[in-house]
N, C-alpha and C positions, 0 to 999 in steps of 0.2 A: 432665494430660491436655490435648492440643491441641484447640482449638475447631475445628468443622468448616471445611474449606476452602470458599471461595466465589470465584466468577469475578471477576477483576480489573475487568471492564467493569461489574460491579454497583456499583462505587464510582467514580463518574465523576471526582471530583477526583483521586483517587489514580492512576487510569488516565492522565489527562492529564499528571500530574506524572512518572509513570514513562516515558511515551512521550517527553516532552521530554528527559528524562535519557538515554534510549536514543539520541535523535538527537545529543545532545551527546557521547555516549561512542562513537559509531560513525561510520564513514565512509559511511553510507547515502546521505545527500544529496550528498556529494562525488562518489560513484561514479555516482549518477543524473545529476548535473550534467555529469560528463565525457561520459557517453553522449549526453545531450541536446545538448551543445555540438558533439560530434564527429559523431554519426551521425544525429541527428534531421533535419537539413536535407534530406538525400538522401531520407529516408522521406516528407517532406512534399511532395516535388517534384511529385506529381500531384494533390494533394487540391484545389487551388484553380484548376486550369486554366480560364482564360477566365471566372472568376467575379468579380462585383463585391462579393460578400459571402461570407465563409467562416463556417460554423457549427461551433462546437466544443462538445462536451459533456464535462464533467469529472465522473466518477462517484466520489464520495467525495473531493472536492477538499481536505478538511482546511483548513489555515490558508493555503493558496494559494501557498506558496513555490515548489513545483515547477510549479504551474499558470502562474505568471507567467513562469517561465523558458521553458516551452513556448510561451506567447504571444509572447515576444520573438523566438523562432525563426520562428514563423509570420509575424510582422510583417516580419522580415528577408527571408524568402523571397517574400512578397507585399506589397511596400511600398505603403502607401496604401489597401489593400483594407479594407473594413469587416469587423470580426469580431464575431460574436455569440457570447459565451462564457457558456454556461449551466452552473451548478454544482449538483450534487446533494450535499448534506452534511447529515446528520441532527443534527449537534451545533451548537447555537446559539453556544457559546463559540468554536468553530473558525471559524464564519461571521463573527463579529464581528472576530476576528483577521485574517481574509482581507480584510474591508472596510478595516480599518486599513492593511493592507499595500498595497492598491490606492490608497488616499488618499495614501500616501507615495511612490508610484512614478510617475515621469514617463513621457511618451510613450505614454499609453494612450488618447489622444483618440479613436482610431478603434475602440476596443473597447467594446462594450456588455455589461455584466455583469448576469446575472440569477441570483439565488440561490434554490434550492429547499430549504427546511429539511425534508428527508424522506429516507427510506432509498431505495435503488435499487428495492426492491420496491414501496414506496408510490408512487414516480414512475411505475413501470410500470402499476400499478393505475389511477392517475389518468389517464394517457395513454390506456389501453385504454377507460376509461369515456367519455373525450371523443371517442374514435374519430377522432382527427386526429393520427396519428403523425407527428411531425416527423422529417425526415431530417437526418443530420449528416455533415459532411465529415471530421471527426476526433473520435473518442471515446477518452478515456483513463481507465484504471482503475489507479491507483497504490496498491499495498499495501492494497487494500480487499476483495478477494474472500473473505478469511477471515470476513467479517462478514455474508455473505449466506446465506440458508437453503438455497437450491438453486442451486449454482454452474452446472451445465449449462444450466438454464432461464434464468438471468441472462445468461450469455454468448450464448445463442441469441437472447434478446430484443434485447439491445443491438447484436449483430451485424446483426440484421434492420433496424436504423435507419440503417445506413450508406448513403451515396450511392454511385453506381457507381464513383467514383474514390476513395472514402473509405478510411480506415484505422482499425483498432481497436488501441490500444496497451495492453498489460497489463504491469504490473510485479509480480512475486511473489518470494518466497524461492526460491532455486535448489534443485534436487533434490540438489546436491552441497554444501549448506550444513550447518552444525551444527544448524540448526533441524530439518532432515529427520531426522537421527539422534535428536535429543532427543525430538521429538514422536512419531515412529513408535514409540519404545520406551516413553515415559512418558505420552503423551496419554491412554490409557485410564484412567490412575490419577488424572487431574486433572479438576476440575469444570467441564466446558464449559457445562452447563446450556443448551445450544442457543444460546448467545450468540455463539460463534465456532467455526470448525472449522479444523483444520490442513490446509492444502493447499500444495503446492509446484508448481514448473514441471512436474514429472512428471504431476501430475493434470491440469493445464491442457492439456498436449499430448495426453494420452489423450482428453480430452473433445473437443478440436478434431479429432483424427484420426477419432474415431468419427462426428463430424458431417461429415466429408469436407471440412473447411475448410483453405484454404492459409494458411500462416504462416511467418514467419522467427523464429528464436530467437537471442538474444545473451546471453552470460554477463557479469555485472559483478562483479569482485572487490570484496569489502567485509569489514570486520571490526569488532568491538565490543570495547572494553577492559572485561573483566569482572573485573579484578584485585580490585576492592573487594568483590566477592561473597564472597571467601574471608577477609575480615576480619570477625570476629565483631562484631556490633552496629553495623557501618558503615551509616549511613542510606542512602547512595547504593547500596551493595551490595545492601541489602534491596529497594530500589525496582527495581533491575535484575533481581533474582531474580523479583520479581513479574511483570515484563514478559516474562521468558524462559518462565515457567510459566503465565502468564495467571491467576495466583492472587493474590488480595488478601492481603497480609501472609503470604506463603508461609513465611518464616523462622519465624513464630510459630505458624502453624496447621497446617503439614504434619506428618503422622506422622513421628517421628524417622527411621525406617528409609527412608522414601521420600525425605526430605530428604538423608539420607546418600548414597543411591544417585544422586540427581540431581547433588549436588555432585561426586561421583566422576566421573560421566559428563561433566560440563562440563570436567573437566581432561583428558579423553582426546583423543588426536589426531583422532578422528572429529569432535569438536566444536570443539576449540580448539588453538592452538599457543602455545608459550611463546616470547616474544621480548623481549630486553632487560629481563628480570625481570617482564614483564607476561604476563597470560593474555589472549590475543586470540581471541575467539569467531568462528568462521567465519560471517559474515553475508552470504555471496554472494547476489546477486540474479539473476533472469532477466528479460529484456525479451522479450516475445512480441508480434510485430506481425502482426495478422490482416488478410487481404485481404477485400474484399466478397464 
């Protein structure tokens, strides 16, 4: 008898382990990097006009890898300008990795970092209590909206903090990714326990449309090698399955029928393609840039 399934986020160490393996097995950061290198500079063109200081807010900044790339692009667009970079990140381990990364990076003399070890909701509550909402020239939310309780309210709040020339950049899984297929079909059978919710670019666009907000959307092709998931007892494969399903020890705790169905689903063309003997999961991303 399988023991009850529990959400992956409830086991912090295993979540971080599976997340790092996901990054190593996927082209996620490479495809984000290609977008940020190629298209971000044009999007930044108006945010710092005539300003001696640019204020940037990173919501869910993680270990800072993408944040530092964004900062390098802002620095290149506005050489010599002072940058205040505030980071909201609830995970202490990720913040310490971020600080290590900053310490190892040169050319950050004009950047002032402030880390807030809290969730987006805690930040909002604290700012509302202080009644001094700070405005931002650039706010970015990279792969973090799955972990907020009320996505429309969170988007509304952070959008309200934009300066008149500011931009809000959101990165989420694409509505044409394998995640969309997998989660729409099997999400209800998996234990979310209010710790995360599945959303894709389709949900974000719907929310923005209903709020009457202007935005541009871009598709980023990406894949994840999940070949090891189909090798019985393979440790990496088990961790990647945990990440795909958001279930801790999915292989050992999922009911056999559900496990069988999900393994079959992962092989289907709606989720993955077979290439050079590998199974590559469709990990496409969407970038959505919202105007003030």
